[in-house]
N, C-alpha and C positions, 0 to 999 in steps of 0.2 A: 489266392492272395492278390490284391489289386496292385498293378504296377504303377510306376510314377506317372506316365502320360495319362493313364485312365483316371488316376486320382485327381490330377490337375483338371481334366475335363469335367469330372463330377463336381469339383469345387466351383469352377467357373460357371457351370450351368445353373447353379442355385445361388450364386453370389448376387447380392443386391448392389446397385450402383452407389458409390460413395461420393457425397458432395464435398468438393475440395474447399478447404478453409481459405479465407482471404489471408493476405500477407499479415504477419504478426504486427508489424508497425501500423498497418491500417486498422486492425482490430483494437489495438491499444489506443490509437487516436480517437476512435469512436467512443470507447469506454471513458476515456478522460474527458471528452467533450461533454458527454452526459453528466459526468461529475461536475464539470464547470458550470453547466446550466443550472443544476440543482443548487450548487453553492451560491450562484448569483441570485437565484430566487430567494434563498434563505436570508442572504444579506439584505435584500430589498424589503422582504416581509418584516424582518426584525430590526430594520434600520441600524445595521451593524457597521456601516461604512464610516460614519464619523469617528468611532472609536479606533478603527484601523488607521484612518488617515492621520489621527493624532499620534498614534504609536509609530507610524512610518517616518516621523520627524527625527527619530533616533536611528543613527547609522548602525549601531550594533544590532538593533532589531531588524533593520533592512536585510543585513546579512543572515540573520537567524531565519527570517521568513523565507528568504530566497533559498537557503539551504534546505529548509523543510519541504518547500514546493518541489525543488529539483530532486530531492531524495524520493518523494512519492512518485513523481513522473518516471524517473529512471528505474525504480523498482517495478512499477507496473509494466513498463515496456520490456524489461528484462524477464519478467514472469511469462509474458506472452511468447517470447523467444524460447525460453527454457522448456515450455510445454511441447515444443516440437523436437523430435529425436535427431533431426539433421542439423540442428543449430549448435554452435559452440557453447560449452558450459561457461566459458570465460566472460560471456555477456553479463554474468552476475556481478562482475567487477565494476560495471557501470555505476553502481550505487555508491561505491567507496568515496569518490571525491565529494559529491554533495553531502553525503552523510558526515564526512569530516568537517565540512563547513557548518553544517547544522549543529553538531556537538561542540565544535570549537567556538562558534559565535554564542551559543547558549552558555557555555562555560565562562566566556568573557563577560557576558551580561550578568552572570552571577557574581563575578568579582566586582563589577561596577556597582551592583546593588547589594553588596555584602552588608549585612546588618539589617536589611529590609526583609522581613519574613512574610510580606504580603499579609494575608489573613491567617497564616499558620497552616498546620497540617490539615485542619478540617476543611478549609476552603480549597486547598490544593488537592485534597482527595476528591473533590467534586470534579476536578479536571480529569482525574483518572477515569471516573465513571462516564464523563462526557466523551473521552477518546474511545473507550471501549464500546459505549452505546452507539456512537456514530459509526464505528467500525463494523457493527453487525450488518446493517443493510449493504454497506460497501463491500464487505467480505463475501456476503451471499451473492451479490451481483457479479463479483469477480470470479467466484468459484464456479458459477453456472457457465460463464463463457469459457473459462479455462478448461473445464471438464470435457468440453466438446473435442479437444485435441487428444484426450486420453493419454496424458504424458507418461513416459516411461519412468521418470524420476519425480513423483509427486511431492516428495519431501522437499526437494530444492525449489520446486515451483511454488509451493504454498508458503515456504519460509520467506522467499523473496516477495511474493505477492502480499503476504501478511505485513511485511515491513512497509510496502507501498501503501496499503490500506491504512495502517496506523499513522504514517506520515501525513497522508492527506486528511485524516481525521484531526491531526494536530493543527493543520492549516485552518480547518474550520474553527477549532477552538480559539485560535489567535484573534479571530474577528470579535470574539465575545470576552476575551481575557482582559480584566480591568487594570492589570498592572504588569510591569516588566517581569521577566523570568528571574526567579530567585533559586537558591540552592534546593530548597524544598520542592519547588516546581520542577526543576530539572530531574531530580531523583524520581519523583512520582510520574513524571511524563515518560521517562525511560521504562519505569515499571509497567505502565500502561502499554507502551509499544511492545515490550517483550511478552506481555500477556497475550496481546492480539496475535503476535507471531506464533506463540506456543499453541494457542487454541486452534488457529487455522491449520497448523502443521499436524497436530495430533488428531483432530476430529475430522479433517477433510481429506487426508491422504488415502484413507481406506476406500472412500467413494470414487477416487480418481484412478485406482489401480485397474490394470487390464483384467478383463474377465478370464477365468481359467479356461 
């Protein structure tokens, strides 16, 4: 029977060096910077800035877009921290304040625009597909970089990361959204966000689990 010192020597003799990950804040900043560059290119290519500039004249929308952006950024940063076992789980609470601003300002916008249904359920359903479709490449990119940390709690990591991806996809949508948020929009946008969170959580966590 191998004793403990011999077992340690055997393991260290065949162990390959492990490359240390960069700090989570740095990795999150790089990921968000790439997202920002891609978003800027899309805005330029599709000439989407005039529509956004016009909508930014509404203060409720300014609060809404600010809350959406900050929710996405906070959730992405929190996901990178949660992927490491030595970081506090309370970092997930970072998303609560901006999420409250996002939902609160969107709800207020619905009250202001009550009676305006936009183009109805059919047009709003396009928004759902847009958020989900945009979340696919963003989610894959986030999954690949988070997986390198081999998180001990992939459920929490992917749930928070999914929220961040969905929020940032909603930011992209706002550049092309032709009208202010209505009740139908709010309901379907939240359905899209929850769908993205659910898909990332259920389909991705198996691949992030530690090997047996």
